[in-house]
C-alpha positions in Angstrom: 104.0 101.5 72.5 103.6 97.9 73.6 100.8 96.5 75.7 101.8 96.8 79.4 100.0 93.6 80.3 102.2 91.5 78.0 103.4 88.7 80.4 106.7 88.5 78.4 107.8 91.8 79.7 109.8 91.8 83.0 107.7 92.9 85.9 110.4 95.1 87.5 109.6 98.8 87.3 106.9 98.7 84.7 104.2 101.3 85.5 100.6 100.2 85.4 97.3 102.0 84.6 93.6 101.8 85.4 93.2 98.6 83.2 95.8 96.7 85.1 94.5 97.8 88.5 91.0 96.7 87.4 92.4 93.3 86.4 94.1 92.9 89.7 90.9 94.0 91.6 88.9 91.3 89.7 91.4 88.6 90.6 91.3 89.7 94.3 87.5 89.6 94.3 87.7 86.1 92.9 90.0 85.0 95.7 87.7 86.6 98.3 84.7 84.8 96.8 86.6 81.5 97.0 87.2 82.1 100.7 91.0 82.6 100.4 90.9 86.1 101.9 89.1 87.5 104.9 87.2 90.8 104.6 90.1 92.6 106.3 92.7 91.0 104.0 90.7 91.8 101.0 90.3 95.4 102.0 94.1 95.8 102.7 95.1 94.1 99.5 92.6 96.1 97.5 93.9 99.4 98.9 97.5 98.2 98.0 96.4 97.4 94.4 94.6 100.7 94.0 97.7 102.7 95.2 100.2 100.6 93.2 102.3 102.3 90.6 104.3 99.3 89.2 103.6 95.7 88.3 105.9 94.6 91.1 103.7 96.3 93.7 100.6 94.6 92.4 102.3 91.2 92.1 103.5 91.4 95.7 99.9 91.5 96.8 99.4 88.1 95.1 102.5 86.4 96.4 100.7 83.8 98.5 97.7 83.3 96.3 97.1 80.7 93.5 95.5 81.5 90.1 93.9 83.9 89.1 96.7 86.3 89.0 97.0 89.6 87.2 99.2 90.1 84.1 99.0 86.4 83.2 101.7 85.6 85.8 101.9 82.0 86.9 101.7 81.3 90.6 104.8 80.2 92.5 103.8 76.6 92.0 104.0 75.8 95.7 100.3 75.1 95.9 98.8 71.8 95.0 96.2 71.9 92.2 92.9 70.6 93.5 90.3 69.8 90.9 87.2 72.1 91.2 84.4 70.5 93.0 86.7 68.3 95.1 85.4 68.0 98.7 87.7 69.4 101.4 89.4 66.9 103.6 88.3 66.4 107.2 91.4 68.4 108.4 90.5 71.3 106.2 86.9 71.3 107.4 88.1 71.1 111.0 90.5 74.1 110.5 87.7 76.1 109.0 85.4 75.3 111.9 87.8 76.0 114.8 87.5 79.8 114.9 83.8 80.0 114.5 83.3 77.3 117.1 85.7 79.0 119.4 83.8 82.2 119.1 80.5 80.4 119.8 82.0 78.7 122.8 83.2 82.0 124.2 79.8 83.6 123.9 78.1 80.5 125.3 80.5 80.2 128.3 80.2 83.9 129.0 76.4 83.7 129.0 76.3 80.6 131.1 78.8 81.7 133.7 78.5 85.5 133.6 82.3 85.7 133.5 83.4 87.9 130.6 87.0 86.5 130.7 85.9 83.7 128.4 85.4 86.3 125.7 89.1 87.0 126.0 90.5 83.5 126.5 88.7 81.2 124.2 89.4 82.9 120.8 93.2 82.9 121.2 93.0 79.2 122.2 90.9 78.5 119.1 93.4 80.3 117.0 96.3 78.3 118.5 94.4 75.1 117.8 93.8 76.1 114.2 97.5 77.0 113.8 98.5 73.6 115.3 96.2 71.8 112.9 97.6 73.7 110.0 101.2 72.9 111.0 100.5 69.3 111.6 99.2 68.8 108.0 102.3 70.3 106.4 
């Protein structure tokens, strides 16, 4: 029987085993460590990998992620290769800071005013700003 992790085989319908699930888990863990996945996304994707039966099901979990990918599959190529150790741009740093700063602002405004509505209003506004910054840079 041939090795099921051979990247020359078509992905459609090929069943996977424990070794392939472990390979995918390691790749997901690397993405989580790199900050590409939130804790919740990591948990959801990990559950999908652990319950996957075919290569297609596993590869679907990695559809929006760059390397590393399981089964030696290349990424879609839509991402730009950034040399390791390259400092993030000002826009990237700003996008990363918007949600934590929004949360801190909500807590600070709630404590200062005693009005708990800031806890409900500020985080969605921060998320909207982050989305606008992301769309502006595309």
